[in-house]
FISEMAR-714126 format. One record per residue (C-alpha): residue number from 1; x, y, z; residue in one letter. Coordinates in pm, 1 decimal. Layout:
FISEMAR-714126
- NUM  X  Y  Z  a
...
This chain:
FISEMAR-714126
- 1  7102.7  -3721.4  11809.5  m
- 2  7072.5  -3943.6  11505.4  r
- 3  6786.5  -3901.1  11265.2  r
- 4  6608.6  -4187.4  11098.2  s
- 5  6627.7  -4226.7  10722.5  r
- 6  6261.4  -4126.4  10691.8  a
- 7  6325.6  -3804.0  10882.4  e
- 8  6623.9  -3721.7  10661.0  l
- 9  6421.1  -3789.6  10346.0  q
- 10  6138.4  -3571.2  10475.7  a
- 11  6380.6  -3288.9  10554.2  a
- 12  6538.4  -3316.9  10208.0  e
- 13  6194.4  -3317.7  10046.4  h
- 14  6082.3  -3007.9  10236.2  v
- 15  6404.9  -2818.1  10173.0  s
- 16  6396.2  -2912.7  9805.7  g
- 17  6033.1  -2804.3  9778.5  h
- 18  6108.2  -2471.5  9944.9  l
- 19  6395.6  -2419.4  9701.8  l
- 20  6163.0  -2484.8  9408.8  c
- 21  5906.2  -2245.2  9553.6  v
- 22  6173.9  -1979.5  9586.6  a
- 23  6292.5  -2033.6  9228.1  v
- 24  5946.0  -2058.6  9074.5  l
- 25  5780.5  -1807.5  9306.9  g
- 26  5842.7  -1522.8  9063.9  g
- 27  5594.4  -1662.0  8811.3  h
- 28  5270.8  -1473.0  8762.4  a
- 29  5071.9  -1794.4  8813.0  r
- 30  5234.6  -2007.3  9085.9  p
- 31  4973.8  -2281.2  9039.0  q
- 32  5106.9  -2330.3  8685.7  a
- 33  5452.4  -2401.3  8829.2  a
- 34  5320.0  -2653.2  9083.6  w
- 35  5347.6  -2963.3  8856.2  p
- 36  5711.0  -2878.3  8787.2  y
- 37  5799.6  -2835.5  9154.6  s
- 38  5684.2  -3187.3  9247.4  i
- 39  5952.9  -3391.0  9064.3  p
- 40  6223.7  -3138.8  9152.1  l
- 41  6141.3  -3161.4  9521.9  a
- 42  6100.8  -3538.4  9529.8  a
């Protein structure tokens, strides 16, 4: 099955966001890392 471009972009965004969460998850204050995870996951 072929995926639409929007679906691929959404999957890349989610996977990128999860990667950022995994990398930044060790911080004492995750909410402080939130602004940095947005551009990295975009």
